[in-house]
Backbone as JSON, one array per atom type, in Angstrom:
{
  "sequence": "METYKNDYTKEEDETLWELHEIRNELYKKLKSKPVAQINEDAMRKFQIWKKEKSNSPQDSSALSNNEIKDRLIG",
  "N": [[6.72, 13.52, 4.78], [8.84, 11.98, 7.01], [12.37, 10.98, 6.67], [14.28, 8.25, 6.79], [16.83, 6.08, 7.92], [17.43, 2.89, 6.43], [18.2, 0.01, 7.64], [18.8, -2.59, 7.27], [19.39, -5.09, 4.73], [17.86, -6.75, 1.64], [18.39, -9.05, 2.02], [18.5, -9.71, 4.18], [15.75, -9.28, 5.3], [13.21, -10.04, 3.99], [10.46, -9.23, 4.0], [10.61, -6.81, 5.45], [12.06, -5.25, 3.68], [10.71, -4.97, 1.23], [8.44, -3.63, 2.16], [9.65, -1.42, 2.96], [10.18, -0.63, 0.08], [7.63, -0.23, -0.89], [6.64, 2.04, 0.68], [8.35, 4.15, -0.04], [7.86, 4.24, -2.95], [5.06, 5.16, -2.65], [5.44, 7.58, -1.15], [6.9, 8.85, -3.11], [4.82, 9.19, -5.31], [2.94, 10.46, -3.73], [3.76, 12.9, -2.71], [3.43, 15.35, -4.11], [0.53, 15.83, -3.89], [-2.14, 17.41, -2.81], [-3.55, 17.23, 0.59], [-6.21, 16.94, 1.01], [-7.04, 15.74, -1.23], [-5.56, 13.3, -1.36], [-6.87, 12.14, 0.85], [-9.29, 11.84, -0.16], [-9.02, 10.08, -2.29], [-8.2, 7.82, -0.45], [-10.32, 7.33, 0.73], [-11.97, 6.65, -1.52], [-10.74, 4.13, -2.28], [-11.16, 2.94, -0.14], [-13.6, 2.17, 0.06], [-14.18, 1.2, -2.16], [-12.85, -1.45, -1.63], [-14.41, -2.15, 0.62], [-16.44, -2.75, -0.51], [-15.96, -5.17, -2.26], [-15.28, -6.7, -0.4], [-17.71, -7.16, 1.05], [-18.75, -8.91, -0.77], [-17.72, -11.14, -1.47], [-16.8, -14.51, -0.62], [-16.23, -15.91, 2.73], [-13.72, -17.5, 2.87], [-12.21, -16.61, 1.17], [-8.91, -16.48, -0.95], [-5.57, -15.5, 0.34], [-4.64, -12.29, -0.54], [-1.76, -11.76, -3.07], [1.44, -10.56, -2.94], [1.92, -8.71, -4.99], [-0.28, -8.1, -5.78], [-1.08, -6.54, -3.28], [0.71, -4.21, -3.44], [-0.32, -3.09, -5.72], [-2.84, -2.54, -5.3], [-2.37, -0.44, -2.91], [-0.57, 1.56, -4.16], [-1.48, 1.89, -6.85]],
  "CA": [[7.21, 12.18, 5.34], [10.16, 11.61, 7.74], [13.26, 10.39, 5.71], [14.96, 7.42, 7.83], [17.98, 4.9, 7.48], [17.57, 1.47, 6.52], [19.15, -0.66, 8.47], [18.6, -4.17, 6.87], [19.22, -5.66, 3.39], [16.6, -7.48, 1.22], [18.72, -10.46, 2.02], [18.14, -10.13, 5.77], [14.54, -9.5, 5.79], [12.63, -9.52, 2.42], [9.39, -8.52, 3.95], [10.65, -5.22, 5.42], [12.59, -4.51, 2.49], [9.5, -5.07, 0.68], [7.57, -2.6, 2.98], [10.26, -0.09, 2.55], [10.19, -0.24, -1.22], [6.17, 0.2, -0.78], [6.61, 3.27, 1.02], [9.25, 4.6, -0.88], [6.78, 4.48, -3.86], [3.75, 5.96, -1.96], [5.82, 8.75, -1.09], [7.09, 9.35, -4.58], [3.69, 9.48, -5.57], [1.88, 11.52, -3.11], [4.45, 14.14, -1.92], [3.07, 16.66, -4.47], [-0.8, 15.62, -3.59], [-2.68, 18.08, -1.5], [-3.64, 16.3, 1.57], [-7.49, 16.43, 0.73], [-6.94, 14.68, -2.78], [-5.15, 12.01, -0.86], [-7.8, 11.79, 1.74], [-10.47, 11.51, -0.96], [-8.41, 8.51, -2.92], [-8.07, 6.95, -0.1], [-11.87, 7.05, 0.78], [-12.83, 5.86, -2.31], [-10.17, 2.72, -2.18], [-11.5, 1.9, 0.94], [-15.28, 2.06, -0.17], [-14.33, -0.03, -3.09], [-12.45, -2.71, -1.07], [-15.63, -2.71, 1.64], [-17.62, -3.5, -1.19], [-15.22, -6.53, -2.81], [-15.33, -7.73, 0.77], [-18.85, -7.61, 1.43], [-19.35, -9.52, -2.12], [-16.45, -12.27, -1.58], [-16.82, -15.42, 0.16], [-15.02, -15.34, 3.83], [-12.65, -17.94, 2.81], [-11.14, -16.22, -0.45], [-7.47, -16.63, -0.92], [-5.24, -14.07, 0.75], [-3.99, -11.39, -1.89], [-0.11, -11.98, -3.5], [2.04, -8.95, -2.81], [1.9, -7.62, -6.08], [-1.75, -7.32, -5.7], [-1.45, -5.69, -2.25], [1.31, -3.24, -4.16], [-1.04, -2.44, -6.94], [-3.94, -1.63, -4.52], [-1.66, 0.32, -2.32], [0.17, 2.28, -4.87], [-2.26, 1.9, -7.74]],
  "C": [[8.74, 12.24, 5.93], [11.2, 10.74, 7.01], [14.11, 9.5, 6.81], [16.1, 6.58, 7.14], [17.54, 3.69, 7.65], [18.37, 0.96, 6.77], [19.49, -2.02, 8.18], [18.82, -4.37, 5.41], [17.99, -6.4, 3.0], [16.8, -9.02, 1.57], [18.21, -10.79, 3.48], [16.98, -10.28, 6.2], [13.83, -8.75, 4.52], [11.24, -8.93, 2.82], [9.34, -7.22, 4.35], [11.07, -4.69, 4.7], [11.21, -4.31, 1.6], [8.33, -3.64, 1.0], [8.55, -1.22, 2.93], [10.22, 0.46, 1.1], [8.77, 0.32, -1.48], [6.52, 1.74, -0.65], [7.17, 4.26, 0.51], [8.54, 5.08, -2.24], [5.76, 5.02, -3.8], [4.39, 7.26, -1.7], [6.45, 9.53, -2.23], [5.74, 9.73, -4.91], [2.75, 10.61, -5.06], [2.51, 12.94, -2.38], [4.0, 15.42, -2.56], [1.57, 16.77, -4.65], [-1.08, 16.76, -2.71], [-3.28, 17.21, -0.69], [-5.36, 16.04, 1.62], [-7.68, 15.62, -0.46], [-6.57, 13.19, -2.17], [-6.15, 11.45, 0.38], [-8.74, 10.94, 0.76], [-10.21, 10.08, -2.02], [-8.5, 7.82, -1.96], [-9.55, 6.14, 0.63], [-12.24, 6.07, -0.08], [-11.9, 4.36, -2.66], [-10.91, 2.14, -1.31], [-12.82, 1.58, 0.8], [-14.91, 1.04, -1.27], [-13.84, -1.44, -2.17], [-13.58, -3.39, -0.02], [-16.54, -3.18, 0.79], [-17.39, -4.75, -2.06], [-15.57, -7.37, -1.41], [-16.36, -8.26, 1.42], [-19.34, -8.74, 0.34], [-18.52, -10.82, -2.27], [-16.79, -13.29, -0.63], [-15.66, -15.29, 1.67], [-13.9, -16.15, 3.88], [-11.91, -17.98, 1.64], [-9.66, -16.21, 0.3], [-7.07, -15.18, -0.33], [-4.54, -13.2, -0.79], [-2.42, -11.62, -2.11], [0.41, -10.57, -3.07], [2.12, -8.23, -3.65], [0.31, -7.24, -6.32], [-1.98, -6.59, -4.49], [-0.7, -4.53, -2.67], [0.55, -2.54, -4.94], [-2.31, -1.59, -6.4], [-3.41, -0.57, -3.66], [-1.45, 1.52, -3.09], [-0.76, 3.1, -6.13], [-3.77, 2.5, -7.78]]
}
């Protein structure tokens, strides 16, 4: 994964800062995994999401930032 310079602070743009933090956590977690394992995990998570989506009502509330982070990283 390419390294880049973070040109903003948390105070300037909290959303971009959170995305930056999530990206860094994902990189740390995935850097030692083989690509095949990453793909298998992604497909498993997608299938779970797809099943949950089809079983939930259309007007369900949006996920919180922590729920999104947990699903991406955990």
